N, C-alpha and C positions, 0 to 999 in steps of 0.2 A: 336212381332216386326219383321219386315222382315229382312232378313240377312244383306243387306247393311247397314241399320240403326244400327243393333246390332254391326257390325264390326266397324263402325265409333264411336259408343259410347265407345267400348273397346279401340279404338285408343286414344280417348280423355282422358280416365281415366288413361291408362297405359303410355301415352306419357311421356318419361322422361323429366323433366324440366331442361334440360341442358342449356337452354338458360338463364341462367345467361350469356349465350352465347351472345356475342355481335352481333349486327344487321348485316345481317338478318339470322344468322345461328342458328342451334340447339345446336351447341357446342360452345366453348369459347376459349379465349387466356390466356396466362400466365401473365396478367397484372391486376391491380386493379385501382379503382378510386383514385385520389390523395386525400391525407388527407384534410378534410374540404370541399370536393366537393360532390355535389349531382348531379346525372345523372338520367334523366328521359328518358326512352325508351318507345315510343308508338309503340307497335308491338311486335312480328310480327302479323300484321293484315292479317290473313290467310283465303283464300277461297279454300276449298278442294272439289273436285268432284270425286265421285266413284259410278258407276253403277246407274246413274240417281238420286243420292242423293247429296245434297249440304250441306256443313258444313261451317259456318262462325265462326271464332275463333280469336277474338281480344285479344291482350295481353297488359299488362302494367307492366313495371319493374322499380323499384327504386333501385339505387346503391348509397351507402353512404360510402365515405372514412372516417373511424372512427379513424384509427391509421396508422402510417407509414407501408406500405406494407400490409394493411388489409382493406377489405371492407365488409359491410353487404348488402345483396341483398334480396329484397322482390319481388318475381315473381308471378304474377297472370294471369290467363287465363280463359276466358269464352268460352263456346261452345254452339252454336245455330244451330239446325238442320232444314233443309227444305226438305221434309214436316215436320211440327212440331212434335216433339216426346219428349218434355221436354228439359230443359237446364241444363248444368253442369258447375260448377265453381270450379276451382282448384287453389291452392296456394302453394308456397314453400318459406321457409326462410333459407338462407344459409350464411355462412361466408367463405370468400376466402382469402388466404394468399399467398404472393410471397415467395417461398422458396429460390430462387436464382435470384439475380439481373443479368439481361443479356441485350440482345439487345433491349428489349422493355422498359427497365429502363435507357437507355443511357449508359450502360456498354457494354461489349463484350461477345460473346458466347450466348448460349441458355438461355432463361428465363424459369424458372420452377415454377409452382404454384400448390396448392391443394385447393379443395373446398369441404366443408362438409355441409350438410343441413338436414332439416326436411320437409318431404312432409306432408302438412296439409290435413285433411280429406276433401273429395270433398263434395260439396253441390249439391244435385239433382241426386246423384248416390251412389251406394254402395261403401264402402271403409273406410279406417281408416288411422291413422298416418303411415308414412313410413320414411325411412332414405336414404340418398344418399351420395356418396363420389366420387371424381374425382381427377385425376392427369393430369396436362396439361404441355406440353413443346412447346415453340415457338422459331423459328429461322427466322431472317430476313436477306435477301441479297438485293443488289440493284435492282434486277429484280423481286423478289418474296418474300413472307412471307408464312411460313408453320406453322400451329398449330396442334399438335397431341394430341388427347384426349383419355383417358381411364376412363370409368364410371361404377360404380356398385351401385345398389340400392336394398332395400327391398321395393317393390312397395306398393301402397295403397291397393292392393288385396293380399298382403303377398307373392308375387312371386319374385324370384331372377331376377334382370334385369341387363344385361351385355351389354355394348355398347363400340365400338371402332371406331374411325374415324379421319378424317383430314380435315382441312380448308386450301385452297390455295388461296392467294391473288396476284394480280398484283403489280407493283411498288407502294410503299407507298406514294411517292411524287406526284403521278398523282391526278388531281382534280377528275376525274372519273376513278375508277380502277375496272377491272373485278374481280370477286370472284367466288369460287366454294367450295362445301363441299360434302364429301362422308362419309357415316357411315353405320355400320351394327349393328343390335340389336337382342339379343336373350332374350326373357322373357317368362317364362312358356314354352308352346309348340309352341310359335309363333316366327317366324323370320321375320325381316324387313330389307330391303336394301333401301337406300335412296341416291339420287343425287340431287344437287342444283347448278344452275347457276344464277348469278346476277351481280349487280353493286352497288358500294357505291359512293355517291356523297358528297365530302367534301366541303360544302358551306362556312363554317367558321371554325375557330379553335375549337369551341365548338358546332358545329351543323353539323350533317350529315343526309343524306336521303338515303334510300336503297330500291331497288326493286329486286325481284328474282322469279324464277320459280323452283319448286321442284317436282320431280317425285319419287315415291316409290312403292314397291310391298310388301304387308303385308297380311299374312293369305290368300294367293291366289288371292288377289285383287290388281288391279292397281290404284294408287292414283295420282291425278294431283292437285297441290297446287300453288296458286299465293300469293306472299307476298309483303308487302310494310310497311314502317315505318320510324321513324326518332328518333334521339338521341340528346338531348340537355343537356349541362352541365353548372352548375353554382356553385360558391363558396358560402357556407352557413355559415362558421365560419372561423376565422383566424387560421393559424397553426404556424405562426412564421417563417417558411421557406418553400420555394417551393419544390415540388416533382421533382425528376429528370426525370420522365417518358417522353418519346418522343412519346408514342403511344396513349395518352389519357387514357381511362379506359374502363370498361365494356361497350361496346356499342358505344364508340367513334371510330374513324377510325381504331384503332387496340386494343381496350380494351375489356375486357371480364367479 
């Protein structure tokens, strides 16, 4: 296999599934789906270009608010290479908990959450079960919202994976708000730096659309990625009382 294809395969396999991250980011915020709510995230539908090779990487995420301040997330990602060189399918199952009610839950001060999960063995590539954990802190002001993420995992290839980064959003009450994300990852002997610029369109209370461009440098290669997706939320069973969250949940305008 030529080097660009090998590097992209490694990227697809090792890529930390931090996107329980809400759209269109790799990282997430310190909020969860409201109890009794199902959120469907189509995306990120990613198109990546590196040294003449294209990678198409559609994703599908299901978030279910099962308890007060807790959600279960199933994250799936498929990877298709052009020129063809085999396909890879990845999945991750996580549980996310709000540790401190804050600005994303209608209270004051920072919101704090943690997320732990199991990396499922890939289909179409070498690898096995892995495990992941993250701590997230979010703070919202009238002009901006910031989400800080720290992530650690035992990857599907048995390597220690460390990630730190931040999401910065424009004013939350804007119908179209600019967003950005920056993170750095160290896994095995490979370092990756990433930057993203995009926008989130709040079409309705339970429907958002997002677009973004991401650049990264990994293993000496420059990557260019285009992203698009949407998030739709619906109540699936009664809970008896509404959640106080003002940010939606994972994948809504400020959920994760």
